[in-house]
N, C-alpha and C positions, 0 to 999 in steps of 0.2 A: 710857895705855890707856882711862881714863875719858872723855878728850876724844873719842877715836874712837867710843866707844859713843854718846855724846851726838850726833854728827854723823850717825851711821847711824840713830838713833832719829828725828832730825829730818827725815832724808831719806825715811824709810818713811812718817812721819805726812804729809808734803808730798804723797807719791804717792797715799796712801789718799785724801786731800782732793780731789786732781785728779780721781780716778776716780769719786768720788761726784758731784762737780759735773758731770762729763762725762754720767753716766747721768742725773742730773736734767734737764740740758739737752736729751739725746736723747728722754727721755720728754716733756718739754714740747713738743718740735718735732712730735710725732705727735699730730695732731688726734683728740680724743675724739668719736665719732659713732655713731649707730644704723646697723645693716646695712640697715634698711628704714625708710622714713618713711610708707609707706601699704601696708596689707595688706587684701586683700578674701578673705573665707572664706565657705564654706557652713556651715549649722548642723552641729555636731558634728566639723567639721574643726579641724585645729591647725596651727600654724606656729612655728617657732623663729626668734627674732631675737636680736642680740647687740649690746653695747655695745662698739665696737672701741677698742683702746688704753686699756682700763680694767681694773682689778682686779676680777675678777668677784665676789670675796668681799665687796667694798665697795659694790656696786651694790644699791639697793632698788628693786624693781618695784611698780608700781601699776596699777590700771585705773579709769577714771573710772565704770564702770558695770558691775558684776559679774554683773548680769542678762543683760548681752549677750555679755560674753567674761571670761575669767579669765586671769592670767598668773602665772607661777612660774618665776623664774630664766630668763626670756626666753621660756618656751614659752606661746604664746597658745592658748587653747581657746575656740572659738566655742560659744555656748550658744543665742542666739535672734537673730532678726532685728533689726537696728538699727546704730546707730554709736556708737562710743565712742572713748576715747584710752588708749593704753598709755604709761606714764610710766616712765622710767628715771632715778633720782636718784642722782648720783654727784658728790662733793665739793661739795656745795651747789648744784649745777647740775641742770637738769631737761631731759631729752631725750624728745622725744615721738614717737609713731608713731600715725596715724590708722587706725582699725580700722573696716571695713564688712563686716557679717555679712548674708548673703543667705539667704533661706528654701529649705531643701533640697526639690528636687523629683525624687525618685528613683523614683516609681511612679505608675502610672496609677490614678485613682480608680475605685472599683467603681460602676456604674451602679445607679440606684435600681431597687427590684423592678418597677416599671412599664416596664422597658426593652423595646424592640420585640422580638418573637418571633424575629427573625432573629439576635438575640445571644445566644439560648438553645441550649445543646447538651445531648444525652443523656449520662449518665455513661460513661466510658471502659470498654472491654472488658477484654481480657487485659493484664497487666502486662508491659511490654516487658522481655525478659531479656537483650537483645543490646547495651544501651547502658551505658557506663561509669558507675559511681556516683561522682559528683564529689565528694561530701563525704568519701568515704574518702581521697581525695588530697589533702585540705586546701585546695582551692582555694574551696570553697564550705562554710559552716557551717550546718547545719540541725538545729533543735531543735523539739520539740513536747512540750507539758506540758498535763495537764488542769487547768483552772481550780479552784483550791481551794475556791471557793464554789459552783461549778456543774460536776459530773462530766461533764455533757453538753457542756461547751463546750472545745474544744481550741485552745490557744494556739500559734501558730507563729511562728517567726523564722528568717529566711535573711540570713546575712552574706556579702557578696560580696568575696572576697579574690583573685579570679581574675586582676586586672589588666585585665580587660575588662568591658564593660557586659553583663549577662546578662539574660535574660527567662524569666518562668515564667507559668503560667496559674492559673485557680481550680481546675481539676480535679485529682483525686488518686485514688490506689487505697489500700484498707485491707486489712490481713491480720491475723489472729488466730493466736497461737502456741498449738496444742493439746497442747504437752509433747513433740512429736517433730519437728513441722514447721510450716511457715507455710501457713495456709489462707486463701484470698481471702475477703473479707467482701462479700456481694452488697448493692447498693443497693436500698432500698425502691422500690416502684412509685411513678412520678410524681416521681422525683428528676431535678434538673437543674442545669446550671451556666451562669452568665454567661461568654460567650466574649469574654474580655478579656485583654490582655497586660500583665503588671506588669513594669516595668523597673526594674533594681537596678544602680546605677553601682558601679564598683570602690571598695571601701572603705566603702560604705553598706549599710544592713540595711532589710530589709522584716519588718514585724510585721503578723499577721493572725489571724483566729480562725475556726474551722469549728464550727457547731452540729451536733453528731453526730446529734441527734434528727431534723434535716431530711433526713438521708440514710439513716439505719439505724433498725431496730426492735429494742430491747431488747439492747443490747451487753451481754455478760456480763463480769464482772470478769476481768482478766487482762492479758496482755502484748500489745500491738499493734505494728504496723509501718505507718508511712504513707509512700508513694512519690509524687513530683512529678516532672514533666518540666521540663527546663530547657534553653533555647536559648542556646547558647554560641558565638556567631560569632567566629572567629579563635582559639578554644580547642580544641573538639573540633567537627569539620564536621558530623557528624550529630546534634549535641547530646548530652545526657546525663540522668541522673536523680539525684534525692537521696533519701535514705532516712534515717529515724530511728525509734526505738522509743519506747514510752511505756506507762504503766501505768494501767489503770482499776481502782480499788478502792473 
């Protein structure tokens, strides 16, 4: 009986050794390599790469210049224009991916105050009420906040998540909440806007500022609502609007 047990034990050990050898040879036959060797990104964009046929827990990621891009677990985030190299270190070997970051060009620069008169338009009239408010649907994010150091400076941010390029202008409407309803705030005499188109690509954002003293006289403290028009080719044929509220105090 003891002899049979020893034979069975030897057979099991031989089988296990064979399986381990087979797995090691199979793993060795699969070449370890990066999914991409070259990546081009715009500023603030990101890209995921991986080291194929490698144990992810044993990979160490590095970037040759963290001012241009960063990497964590294969996720590359572009920061500034330039070139760098992402390195994946695995079992004493290094695998490299060349990174090229381009400067983001997602909006038209505003003209200088000396722009030609033909580029100047009067303040808009009534707020359009028949257009969809796009930021309520989530395709566009719109925020407005008063600068903490200057209550007359309004800071705007528009984030495009629509899947298409959108455009907006510099003009806007302002309303004041009197406790029961929104009341339009009139522009002061001599107010004007530069007629330019600000283009925002999908996944990008636009930040701007409005000097409220340039357009209004003595705004009282309270709750306000700002409305802007948005051109949305391929999303809503007639375009739409974006609205957000802010407080002056």
